[in-house]
N, C-alpha and C positions, 0 to 999 in steps of 0.2 A: 434486429441486432444479431440474432443467432445466425442469419444468413451471411452478414458481413463478417462475423467472427469466424465462421467456417471458411470463408474465402481468405481471410487473413492468415489463418492457420495453414491452409493449403499453400498460399504463396510463400510463407516462411519455410515450410517443409521443402518446397521446390528450390528455394534459394539455398538451403543447407545442402541439398543433394548436388546442386550446381557447383557450389564451392568445393565439396568433396571431390567432384569429378575434375574440376579445373585446377585445383591446387597442385597436383603433380606436374601438369603441363606448364603451369606458371614457374615452378621450380626449375624445370628443364630449360625454359626460355631464359630465365634470369641467369642461371649458372653457365649457360653456353657461351656467354660473353665475358666470363671471368677466368682468371688464371686458376690453377689448381690450389695455390696458396690462398687466394681469395675465397674459393669455395669452402676450403677447410676452415678458414677463419670464421666465416658467417655465411652459410648457404642461403639465408633469407634476406640478406642485404642486397639492394639494387647495385648493379655495377657502376663504378665511378665513370668509366668511359666505355663506349661501344667498340670493342676490338673484335675483328673478324678473323683473328689468327687461328682460333680453334676450328673455325669452319674450313679454312684453307687446309689445315693439317688433316682434319678428318676426311675432307674430300680427296686429298692426295693419297693418304695411306690406306683409306678404305676403298680406293678405286671406285668411287661413287658415280663417276661419269659413265663408265661401262655398265656398272650395276644398275644405274637408272634406266638405261636403254633395255637391258635384259628384263628388268621388272615390268616395264611397260609392255614388252612383247609377251611375257608370261601372263600377265594379268589380262591383256587384250585377248589373247588366244582363249583363255579360260572363260571369259565373259561371253565372247561370241559363240563358242561351242555350247555353253550352258543355255544361253538365250534361245538358240535355234532348237535344241533338243527339248528343253523343258516347255517351251511354248507349244510345240507340236504335240508333245506327249500330254500336256495339260489340256489341250483342246480335245484330244481323243478320249481321255479319261473323264473329262467333265460331261461330254455328251454320251458316255457309255456306248461308244461306237464299236467296241469289240466285246465279245462274249466273256472273255477271260479277264475283264477289267478288275474284278475283286481280287483275283490272284496277283495281278500286277501291283495293285495297291499294297497287298501284304508283302510282296517282294520289295517294294520301295521302302516300306516301313522297316523291314529287316535290314536293308542296306544302310539305312541311317543309323541303326543301333549297333552294327558291327564295327569295331574300331579298325581303322586302316592299318594299324601296326601289325595285325595278323597277316596282312597280305604283302608286307614290304619285301620279304625275301623271294617269294615266287614271282612277284611283280618285277623285282629287279632282274631276276633271271630271264624273264620274258623280254624285258626291254634291252638287256645286254645281248641276248640272242639276235635281236633285230638290229643291233648296232645303233641304238637310239639314245644311249647314255650321253650326257652333256649336250642334249638337244633341248633348247628352251621350249620349242613348240610341242615336243612330245610330252614334256612335263606339264605343259598347259593342258593338254588333252587328259592326262591323268588327274589333274586337279579338277577338271571339268566333270569327269566321271564321278569323283567323290561328291561334288556339289549338286549333281543333277537330281538325285532323289528329293532332296529338300526343295530345290527350285521347282520341280515338277508338282509337288504338293501345293506350293504357293501359287503357281500359275493356274493349276486346276481350280483353286478357290476363286481366282479372278474370272476365269471363263464361266464358272457357275453363276456369277453375278450378271452375265450378259443375258438379256431376255431371249428365250427360244424363238419368239416371233420374228426377231430380226434375221436369224439364220433361215427360218422357213420362208420369209419374204424374199430373201436373196436367192434361195434355191429356185423359187417359183419364177424369178426373173431371168433364170438361165445362167446364173453365176456358178462356175465350177468350184471345186474344193480349194484349189490354190488361190483363186481370186477372192473367195470368201474369207480365207484366213489372212491373206496378205493385205487386202484393201479394206476389209470391214471389221474383222474381229481384232486383229492386232492393234489398230489405232484405238479401239475401245478399251483394250487392256494395257494401254501405254503406261499408266501408273505402276502396274504390276511388273512390266518389263524394266522400268527404271529401278524399282525396288529390288528386284532380283539382281540386276546388274550391279547396283551399289553394294549390296550385301556380299555377293560373290567376289566383286572386285576388292573389297576390303579384306576378305579372307585370303584371297590369292596374293595380295601385296604383302601381307604379313606372314605368309606361310613359310615354315622352316623345315619341318621333317622331310617332306617329299623333295624339296629343293636341295637340301643338304645331302640327300641320298643319291640323287640322280645327276646333280650338277657339281662334279668334282673339279672340273677345269676352271681355273680362275677367270678365263675369258668369258665364261658363260654364267658366272655367279650373279645373283641378284643383289639388291641393296641390303636385304636382310643378312645374307651371307657375308657381304662386304663389311657390314657393321660387326659381325661376329669375329672377323679376322683382326679387328682392332683390339680385342680383349687382351691378347697377350702382350702387345706393345704398350697400349695406353690404359691398361686396367687401373693404374694408379693415377692417371691424369683425368680427373673427373670432368674438368671443363671441356676437354676434347671429346670425351665420351658423350657428354650432354649435347655438344654440337652435332655429333654424328647421329644421335637419336633424334634430334630436331630435323635434320635433313631427311631422315628415314620417314618420320611421321607427318612432315609438312604437306606433301602432296595429297595424302589421303584425307587429312584434315580439311584442306581447301576443297577437295572434291565433295566431301560429305557436307560441308557447310553450304556449298553451292546447290546441292541436290537434296538437302534435308527436307524441304517442303514437299517435294515429290515423294520422298520415302515415307514421311509421316502420313500423307494423304493416301499413298498406296497401301500401307499397312492397315489404315483405318477402313478403307473401302474393301480390302481383301478379307477383313475379319467379319464382314456382315453375314456371309453365307459360307458354309463349308460342308 
């Protein structure tokens, strides 16, 4: 009985946490189909009809079509750079293949603790001197540099879980380093790559500070910045703002739901050894 009671209490606690997490999303979904008067009258009431006027208005005035493309380019650039750099660095640090690896680990730890706000002004000066402002790919590289320390720590943990005997056997068979990493090790740490890619992708998609600093031209603004431009015009139109928020978060929700199994498995397997 005590085992069943503990299981029931655990399920109830998980259900409560799920409701707390999903309740704001449900409100956004419900109110995005309602007029501003309907939202103010009763935000918890289901819409009488499914009207997509709010979505059309938000998509038009937020310039979400162009922002969607820019967000994909920004997020894709960040994820690709992070996966390449963190996987290679994680492999080297996991195998302690350089003598200065403890100093590198300390440096990465410090890089994760120092806030990026301290480097905004000198970073902007350097980017402006290179004439790379309003460049989505340049901002993607900057975001990649911010995420690489955490991603490297995570990838190092996954490489530590790979048996050393596999690498030794591959080397004895005459496999070079590139073939070893590309064809043997990376497929074995695929859950880690997916986990890092999803986490970094979510962070890049929602990023605001760096994007708003370096992407001033409306032609290069992301979805997040496009949603921000709606605040002045539609700040009192809650239904339209809810529709814009739903457009902003829908892609990352779909991506996370589709890949959540790999993320959970990756985090669980990566937590075994560190």
